matplotlib code that plots the C-alpha trace (Angstrom):
import matplotlib.pyplot as plt

x = [35.1, 32.2, 31.3, 28.4, 28.6, 25.7, 25.6, 21.8, 22.3, 24.5, 22.1, 19.5, 21.8, 23.5, 20.5, 19.9, 23.5, 23.3, 20.4, 22.6, 23.1, 25.5, 28.6, 29.4, 26.7, 26.4, 27.8, 30.9, 30.0, 30.3, 27.7, 29.3, 29.5, 33.2, 34.9, 37.0, 40.3, 39.1, 40.2, 37.6, 37.9, 40.8, 40.7, 43.4, 44.6, 47.9, 48.7, 45.2, 46.5, 48.9, 49.7, 51.2, 54.6, 52.7, 49.2, 46.9, 43.3, 42.3, 39.1, 39.1, 35.6, 33.5, 36.5, 38.0, 41.2, 43.1, 46.8, 49.1, 52.8, 54.9, 58.7, 61.4, 61.6, 63.2, 61.9, 59.7, 58.8, 59.9, 63.6, 64.2, 62.8, 65.7, 67.7, 71.2, 71.5, 68.0, 64.7, 61.9, 58.7, 55.5, 52.2, 48.7, 45.5, 42.0, 38.5, 36.1, 33.1, 30.9, 33.0, 30.6, 27.0, 27.7, 29.1, 32.6, 33.0, 36.8, 38.0, 41.7, 42.0, 40.6, 42.7, 42.1, 43.3, 46.4, 47.1, 46.6, 49.0, 51.6, 51.2, 51.5, 54.6, 56.2, 55.3, 56.8, 59.9, 60.7, 60.4, 61.4, 65.1, 65.3, 69.2, 69.1, 67.5, 69.3, 68.0, 64.7, 61.1, 58.6, 54.9, 52.3, 48.6, 45.9, 42.2, 39.4, 36.6, 34.4, 34.8, 33.8, 36.5, 40.3, 40.8, 44.5, 45.1, 43.6, 45.6, 48.9, 48.2, 47.1, 50.2, 52.5, 51.2, 51.5, 55.1, 56.0, 54.2, 56.4, 59.5, 60.8, 62.9, 61.6, 63.2, 60.1, 56.4, 54.6, 51.2, 48.6, 45.7, 43.5, 42.4, 40.0, 38.7, 34.9, 32.7, 35.8, 37.1, 39.9, 38.6, 40.7, 40.2, 37.3, 34.6, 33.0, 30.2, 32.7, 34.8, 31.6, 31.0, 33.4, 35.7, 39.5, 41.3, 44.9, 46.1, 49.4, 51.7, 54.6, 57.2, 56.1, 59.4, 61.3, 58.2, 59.3, 56.4, 56.5, 53.4, 51.3, 48.2, 45.6, 42.3, 41.7, 42.9, 43.3, 44.1, 47.6, 46.2, 44.5, 47.1, 49.3, 46.4, 45.2, 48.6, 49.5, 46.2, 46.9, 50.5, 49.2, 46.6, 49.5, 51.1, 47.8, 47.5, 51.1, 50.3, 47.3, 49.3, 52.3, 50.0, 48.6, 52.1, 53.2, 50.0, 50.5, 54.1, 53.1, 50.4, 52.7, 55.4, 52.8, 51.6, 55.2, 56.1, 52.9, 53.6]
y = [23.4, 23.4, 26.7, 25.5, 27.3, 26.0, 22.8, 22.3, 19.5, 21.8, 24.7, 22.2, 20.7, 23.8, 25.1, 21.7, 21.3, 24.0, 22.1, 19.1, 17.3, 14.4, 15.0, 11.3, 8.7, 5.7, 3.6, 5.7, 7.6, 11.4, 13.6, 13.1, 9.3, 9.1, 7.2, 9.2, 8.6, 9.1, 11.9, 13.6, 12.7, 14.5, 15.4, 17.5, 18.8, 20.3, 22.8, 24.3, 27.8, 28.0, 31.7, 30.9, 29.1, 26.6, 26.0, 23.5, 23.0, 20.8, 19.6, 18.3, 17.3, 20.4, 22.7, 23.9, 25.8, 27.2, 28.0, 29.7, 30.3, 32.9, 32.9, 32.9, 36.4, 39.7, 41.7, 44.2, 46.5, 47.1, 46.9, 46.8, 43.2, 41.9, 39.1, 38.7, 35.1, 33.7, 34.3, 36.2, 34.1, 36.2, 34.5, 36.0, 34.3, 35.3, 33.9, 34.2, 36.3, 33.2, 30.8, 30.9, 31.4, 35.0, 37.3, 38.6, 42.3, 42.2, 38.8, 39.4, 42.5, 41.4, 40.4, 36.6, 36.7, 38.6, 35.9, 33.1, 34.8, 35.1, 31.4, 30.3, 32.4, 30.9, 27.4, 27.7, 29.6, 26.5, 24.1, 25.9, 25.8, 29.6, 29.6, 28.6, 31.8, 34.8, 38.3, 37.0, 36.5, 33.7, 34.6, 32.1, 33.1, 30.9, 31.4, 29.5, 28.9, 27.1, 26.9, 23.9, 23.6, 23.1, 26.1, 26.5, 22.8, 22.9, 26.1, 24.4, 21.2, 23.1, 25.4, 22.4, 21.0, 24.4, 24.8, 21.3, 22.2, 25.3, 23.1, 25.0, 22.7, 21.9, 20.0, 17.8, 18.0, 20.0, 18.6, 19.9, 18.4, 19.1, 17.0, 17.8, 16.4, 16.1, 14.0, 12.5, 11.2, 12.5, 13.3, 13.7, 16.3, 18.2, 19.9, 23.2, 21.7, 20.0, 23.2, 25.0, 22.6, 24.7, 21.8, 22.2, 21.3, 21.4, 22.4, 20.8, 21.3, 19.0, 17.5, 13.9, 12.2, 13.8, 14.2, 17.7, 19.9, 23.3, 24.8, 23.9, 26.0, 25.3, 27.1, 26.6, 24.8, 21.0, 18.9, 17.5, 13.9, 14.3, 16.4, 13.6, 11.5, 14.5, 15.4, 11.9, 11.7, 15.0, 14.0, 10.6, 12.6, 14.7, 11.4, 10.2, 13.5, 13.1, 9.7, 11.2, 14.2, 12.1, 9.9, 13.0, 14.3, 11.0, 10.8, 14.3, 13.6, 10.5, 12.3, 15.2, 12.7, 10.8, 14.1, 15.1, 11.8, 11.7, 15.1]
z = [-62.8, -60.4, -58.6, -56.6, -53.3, -51.2, -49.3, -48.7, -46.2, -44.1, -44.1, -42.8, -40.2, -38.7, -36.8, -35.2, -34.3, -31.8, -30.2, -29.7, -33.0, -32.8, -34.9, -34.6, -34.7, -32.3, -35.2, -35.4, -38.6, -39.1, -40.7, -44.2, -43.7, -43.0, -40.1, -37.6, -39.4, -43.0, -45.3, -47.5, -51.1, -52.8, -56.5, -58.2, -61.6, -62.5, -65.3, -65.4, -66.5, -69.4, -68.6, -65.2, -64.7, -62.5, -61.5, -59.8, -58.7, -55.8, -54.2, -50.6, -50.0, -50.8, -50.2, -53.6, -54.1, -57.1, -57.0, -59.5, -59.3, -61.2, -61.1, -60.2, -61.7, -61.1, -58.1, -60.0, -57.1, -53.6, -54.3, -50.5, -50.5, -52.6, -50.8, -52.2, -51.1, -51.9, -53.5, -51.8, -51.5, -51.9, -51.1, -51.5, -50.2, -51.2, -51.1, -54.0, -53.2, -53.9, -51.8, -48.8, -48.2, -47.3, -50.0, -49.1, -49.8, -49.2, -50.6, -49.9, -47.7, -44.4, -41.4, -41.8, -45.4, -44.4, -41.7, -44.2, -46.6, -43.9, -42.9, -46.5, -47.0, -43.8, -45.0, -48.4, -47.3, -45.3, -48.2, -51.4, -52.1, -52.3, -52.3, -55.9, -57.0, -55.3, -56.0, -57.4, -56.4, -56.4, -56.3, -55.1, -55.4, -53.9, -54.0, -52.2, -54.7, -52.3, -48.5, -46.4, -43.7, -44.0, -46.2, -45.2, -45.9, -49.3, -50.1, -49.1, -51.0, -54.1, -53.9, -53.5, -56.8, -58.5, -57.3, -58.6, -61.9, -62.1, -61.8, -58.7, -56.5, -53.0, -50.1, -50.0, -50.6, -48.0, -47.1, -44.7, -42.8, -39.8, -36.9, -34.1, -30.8, -30.8, -28.6, -26.9, -30.3, -32.5, -36.0, -39.2, -41.9, -40.3, -42.3, -41.8, -39.7, -37.5, -37.2, -36.2, -33.3, -31.2, -30.3, -30.4, -33.6, -35.0, -38.4, -39.3, -42.4, -42.7, -45.0, -45.0, -45.9, -43.0, -40.8, -40.1, -39.0, -40.9, -39.3, -36.3, -35.3, -32.6, -32.6, -28.9, -25.8, -25.9, -22.9, -22.8, -22.5, -25.9, -27.7, -28.7, -30.2, -32.2, -33.4, -34.4, -36.4, -38.1, -39.1, -40.4, -42.4, -43.9, -45.0, -46.5, -48.4, -49.7, -51.1, -53.0, -54.3, -55.3, -57.4, -59.1, -59.8, -61.3, -63.4, -64.7, -65.6, -67.5, -69.4, -70.3, -71.5, -73.6, -75.2, -76.0, -77.6, -79.5, -81.1]

ax = plt.figure().add_subplot(projection="3d")
ax.plot(x, y, z, "-o")
ax.set_aspect("equal")
plt.show()
């Protein structure tokens, strides 16, 4: 697993971006060489921790996330949280101290981490079939190992694989993707440099088969004339992510079945 935390080209580019660096070239290419509607490369592995009930590791470009799932299990503390008709979903988000160029002194106690934990809980409460596990708890822990934009999306996608690895029923996959509007052009799956350009962008989490949006967040104002284009691009990005994740799940199941039959 790679823990490289610095992106030398970004440290060189960022100071010049403020002086008017073009995020999109005249030929239509972005700083990392992608077209406007291209996802960053997605790599994933499931079952990376044997101690957890489910786990997954994902890379989306240079953003890397690790997710572990425990449960369903008895509610061990905070008896007031018990729900008699469904499971309680507990999500905790954190960032490794080495995940960015600046060392984080409070990797999971700051306000942004608490907001991310809340968004993750809301997302997975909407897709996990909690009614099957009354009076129990499901814990989802997600950590960003390397941050380069789209942190929430990487967390959702990693957690989805981890929940599947744990064998916990869901209504559908939940996949997340960002889309922004920079230099009068919608851009899919924006990186940290593109986020830092100050242009508006959307974060969307959705169930791809039903096309039901589970979470939608905007970082700033976006003109109504451009909203539909950016939202359509983000939802298409979620479907593209689903195709990648589904392929990884099928490959993982095939590999696990082959190991079981071989033994």
